[in-house]
Every structure is written in C-alpha cells, then in structure tokens.
C-alpha positions in Angstrom: 9.4 11.3 23.8 5.9 12.5 23.2 2.4 11.4 24.2 0.7 13.8 21.8 2.0 15.7 18.8 1.4 19.4 18.0 1.0 20.9 14.6 4.6 21.8 14.2 5.8 18.3 15.1 3.3 16.8 12.7 4.6 19.1 9.9 8.2 18.2 10.8 7.3 14.5 10.5 5.6 15.0 7.1 8.7 16.8 5.8 10.9 14.0 7.0 8.7 11.4 5.5 8.7 13.2 2.1 12.5 13.4 2.2 12.8 9.7 3.0 10.2 8.6 0.4 11.8 10.6 -2.3 15.3 9.5 -1.5 14.5 5.7 -1.6 11.5 5.7 -3.9 9.3 4.1 -1.2 5.9 4.5 0.4 6.1 4.6 4.2 3.3 3.3 6.5 3.0 5.9 9.3 -0.7 5.8 10.1 -1.3 9.5 9.9 -4.8 9.4 11.3 -3.5 7.9 14.5 -0.6 10.4 14.7 -3.1 13.2 14.6 -5.2 11.7 17.3 -2.8 10.6 20.0 -4.1 10.2 23.5 -2.5 11.2 26.8 -1.3 8.5 29.2 1.6 6.8 27.5 4.5 7.6 25.2 3.4 7.1 21.6 6.2 8.7 19.6 9.9 9.4 19.6 11.3 12.4 17.8 15.1 13.0 17.4 16.1 16.6 16.6 19.6 17.5 15.6 20.8 21.0 14.8 17.2 22.2 15.0 16.1 19.7 12.3 14.0 16.5 12.8 16.5 13.8 12.0 14.5 10.8 13.1 11.0 9.6 14.0 9.7 6.4 15.5 5.9 5.8 16.0 4.5 3.3 18.4 1.1 1.9 17.5 -0.8 -0.4 20.0 -3.9 -1.6 18.3 -4.4 -4.7 20.4 -2.9 -5.0 23.9 -0.7 -8.0 23.1 1.4 -6.3 20.4 3.0 -3.0 19.5 3.7 -2.0 15.9 6.7 0.2 15.2 7.3 2.4 12.1 10.0 5.1 11.7 12.6 6.7 9.5 15.9 8.7 9.5 16.6 11.6 7.3 19.1 10.7 4.6 21.5 13.3 5.9 21.7 11.8 9.3 21.9 8.1 8.6 24.7 5.8 9.9 25.0 7.7 13.1 23.2 5.2 15.4 20.1 7.5 15.8 17.5 4.9 14.8 19.1 2.2 17.0 19.1 4.6 19.9 15.4 5.4 19.4 14.5 1.7 18.8 16.2 0.6 22.0 14.4 3.4 23.9 11.1 2.3 22.6 11.8 -1.3 23.5 12.7 -0.3 27.1 9.4 1.6 27.3 7.3 -1.2 25.9 9.0 -3.9 28.0 7.3 -2.6 31.1 4.0 -1.3 29.6 2.3 -4.5 28.6 2.8 -5.7 25.0 4.7 -8.9 24.7 5.4 -8.7 21.0 6.9 -6.1 18.7 6.0 -5.9 15.0 8.3 -3.9 12.9 6.8 -2.3 9.7 9.2 -2.1 6.7 8.5 -1.3 3.0 10.0 -4.2 1.0 11.8 -1.8 -1.4 13.4 0.2 1.5 17.1 -0.7 1.2 17.9 1.0 4.5 15.0 -0.6 6.3 15.6 -4.2 5.2 19.3 -3.7 6.1 18.4 -2.6 9.6 16.1 -5.7 10.1 18.9 -8.0 8.9 21.5 -6.3 11.0 19.4 -6.8 14.2 18.6 -10.4 13.2 14.8 -9.8 13.4 12.8 -12.7 12.0 10.5 -12.1 9.1 6.8 -12.7 9.9 4.5 -11.9 7.0 3.8 -9.4 4.2 0.9 -7.3 3.1 0.1 -5.8 -0.3 -1.0 -2.2 -0.4 -3.8 -1.9 -2.9 -5.6 1.0 -4.5 -8.7 1.5 -6.6 -9.7 4.8 -8.3 -13.5 4.5 -8.1 -14.2 6.6 -11.2 -11.5 5.0 -13.3 -13.5 1.8 -14.1 -16.9 0.3 -13.6 -17.1 -2.4 -10.9 -17.5 -5.8 -12.7 -20.8 -7.6 -12.1 -21.0 -10.1 -9.3 -20.9 -13.7 -10.2 -23.6 -16.1 -8.9 -26.5 -15.5 -6.5 -26.2 -14.4 -3.0 -28.7 -13.7 -0.2 -30.2 -10.3 0.2 -28.2 -8.3 2.7 -28.3 -4.9 4.4 -25.6 -2.5 5.6 -26.0 -0.9 9.0 -23.7 1.6 10.7 -22.4 0.0 13.9 -23.3 1.6 17.2 -21.8 1.2 20.8 -24.3 -1.5 21.5 -22.7 -3.6 18.7 -19.4 -4.0 20.5 -20.1 -7.7 21.4 -21.1 -8.5 17.8 -18.0 -6.8 16.4 -15.8 -8.8 18.9 -17.4 -12.0 17.7 -16.7 -11.1 14.1 -13.1 -10.2 14.9 -12.6 -13.5 16.6 -14.3 -15.6 13.9 -13.2 -13.6 10.9 -9.5 -13.2 11.8 -9.0 -16.2 14.1 -8.1 -13.6 16.8 -7.8 -14.4 20.5 -10.9 -13.5 22.5 -9.1 -10.9 24.6 -7.7 -9.1 21.6 -11.0 -9.3 19.8 -12.8 -7.7 22.7 -10.2 -5.0 23.2 -10.3 -4.0 19.5 -14.1 -4.0 19.4 -14.3 -1.7 22.4 -11.5 0.7 21.5 -12.3 4.3 20.7 -12.9 5.0 17.1 -11.1 7.9 15.4 -13.4 10.7 14.2 -12.9 9.7 10.6 -13.7 6.0 11.2 -16.9 4.2 10.2 -17.9 0.6 10.8 -20.5 -1.1 8.7 -22.2 -4.3 9.8 -23.3 -6.7 7.0 -26.6 -8.3 8.0 -28.6 -11.2 6.5 -32.1 -11.7 8.0 -31.1 -9.4 10.9 -27.9 -11.4 11.7 -24.5 -9.8 11.4 -22.5 -12.1 9.0 -19.6 -9.7 8.4 -18.3 -6.2 8.9 -16.2 -3.6 7.1 -14.4 -0.5 8.5 -13.6 2.7 6.6 -11.2 5.5 7.5 -11.8 8.6 5.5 -9.3 11.4 4.7 -10.3 13.9 2.1 -11.6 12.1 -0.9 -9.8 8.8 0.0 -11.3 6.0 1.9 -9.1 3.3 3.6 -10.8 0.0 4.0 -9.9 -2.1 7.1 -11.2 -4.8 9.3 -13.2 -6.4 6.5 -14.2 -9.9 7.4 -17.0 -12.5 7.0 -18.0 -15.3 9.3 -16.3 -18.5 7.9 -19.6 -20.2 7.1 -20.7 -17.2 5.0 -17.6 -17.1 2.8 -17.8 -18.0 -0.9 -21.4 -17.0 -1.3 -20.7 -13.6 -2.9 -22.0 -11.6 0.1 -18.7 -10.0 1.0 -17.9 -8.9 -2.5 -21.3 -7.4 -3.0 -21.1 -5.7 0.3 -17.7 -4.2 -0.5 -19.1 -2.9 -3.8 -22.2 -1.4 -2.0 -20.0 0.3 0.6 -17.8 1.9 -2.0 -20.8 3.1 -4.0 -22.4 4.6 -0.9 -19.2 6.4 0.0 -18.8 7.7 -3.5 -22.4 8.9 -3.7 -22.8 10.3 -0.1 -19.2 11.5 0.7 -17.6 12.0 -2.7 -14.9 9.4 -2.1 -13.1 8.8 -5.4 -10.1 6.7 -4.2 -10.1 3.5 -2.1 -7.1 1.9 -0.5 -6.6 -1.2 1.6 -4.0 -3.7 2.8 -4.3 -7.5 2.5 -2.1 -10.3 3.7 0.0 -11.5 0.8 -0.8 -15.1 1.8 -4.6 -14.5 1.7 -5.2 -15.6 -1.9 -9.0 -15.6 -1.5 -9.1 -12.0 -0.3 -6.5 -10.9 -2.8 -8.6 -12.4 -5.7 -11.7 -10.7 -4.3 -10.1 -7.2 -4.2 -8.5 -7.6 -7.7 -11.9 -8.6 -9.1 -13.3 -5.4 -7.7 -10.7 -3.3 -9.5 -8.0 -3.0 -6.8 -4.4 -3.1 -8.0 -1.2 -3.7 -5.9 0.8 -0.6 -5.3 3.5 -1.7 -2.8 4.5 -4.5 -0.4 5.0 -4.1 3.3 7.1 -6.7 5.2 6.6 -7.2 8.9 9.2 -8.5 11.4 8.5 -9.8 14.9 10.4 -9.7 18.2 9.2 -11.2 21.5 9.5 -9.1 24.7 8.9 -12.1 26.9 
C-alpha cells in the first residue's frame, strides 16, 4: 500500500499496463498525471509483487470527497489467483473508514477480464463515456454555424475558485459541496483552467491537462442559459488553436458521457472521433 510512487514503481506500472493492453487489445484509464503527483496523507495505490515482478496494480482516485474511482489490472501470467479480489477488498476496507460513500469502478468495455470481474461481483452498471481524439493538424476545424456573442478566454486564478464552483454546480448539476471541493483542489503542474467570459461575466470554463504534445480536455461546461448559442464550440476551437500555437500541442483528447448527445455532437463537429468506450460501475459504501 503506497501513498506516493517512486520512479521504479511507476516504471513497473507502465510495463504492467503495456502487457495488459497488448494481451486484451484494450486502452486502460489509469490517470498517469495523478499517479505521478500523489500526495502524502492517505493510501492512494496498491501494488502486488510476486516473484519480484509486479503482478497487480489498483489505483484509487478521489476527485470529489463523496466518491472514489478505482482502476487496476492484473498481469496475464498471474490471473485467476484471486490477486485482484484481494486488492479490491483491501481498498474497500480502507475507503470505508476514510470518507467516500460511493465507489466507481472504471472498466474498458472491450476488456473481457474486466467485465467478467464486474459481473462476478454483481456490480451495477452506472454509465459510459466515449474516449475521443482529434489530431489538430490532420484537418481544418469546420467553420462555426450561426452568430454568437464576442467572448474572451482568461486563465483562471486562485481568486476565481468561487466562480469555478458555481460553474461546476450549474454546468454539471453537481452538489454544492462537491463543486466547492473540486474548485478549491490543488491543480496538477500540467493543468490549465480557462474561463470563458462574455461582457466580463464567466459563462463557461474549460480545463486542459498537457503531456508532451498532447492536451487532454476536461471539465468543459457552459451555464445552461448560455448553451446553444455557439459560444462553447467557438471557445473550444479557440483554446485548441491557442495551445497549438503557443505550446505546440498537436493532439487533443477528451472523454464525454455517452448519453450526452449535445456534447457528443459538438465534439464530433470539431473533428473529434471516438476511440474507445469506458464503462463505469458503482457500489455504495453506506
């Protein structure tokens, strides 16, 4: 059980992920940026070594206080030995006393072993997300349809925490406590938050996590009354162009709820294409 990970452990996890992805032809969601920036104070990761080799890994990701996300894997050579069950039950015991009242299991839809584990434990399916990718230099962004108000993009600062919380609550229908916690949480060094403003008022926001020449877009939302006017789509295009010009970003990735047809259509109109499907399963700890 680890609070932080050293370089050797991170390298072991990468090798394990590569072996699992190649074996099943899947794309795991392991939140590498978070793994590289773990904080002391609580157990974040479980690593299972056998015969000197990393046989299993389970990551715990607490983004909002009320829920913990879990994502992990077992090396193909060490499956059907109860290792993942042992790690999962250890994580549940830890989390049952540390605060979150809900567990969210992350599972690629095309992972045969992952979906079988969820079925075996009788975990209820909750929702799905599409992983999407856009190679910025592969195609020209199509022109925006209609007219929209003039907007500006501004990098968020600490003083904007209240505004970001309001946008989280309004844009994602998020409980106030979770919206406040997320807005005040410490950003990773690679994270940027842009506020979308019209006439000096924040009408939306967009987060970016950079790694090399790839930018992962997250937390993109607009106030409900501002949707459908073309501002969000134009702002997304402007952010990508700025990142391409100023930071040499040439690939953009994001995840979107499969049920969110409006957002899915927006991203596809901007050149994003679906690359994989992630299913989420939930378990209550109450």
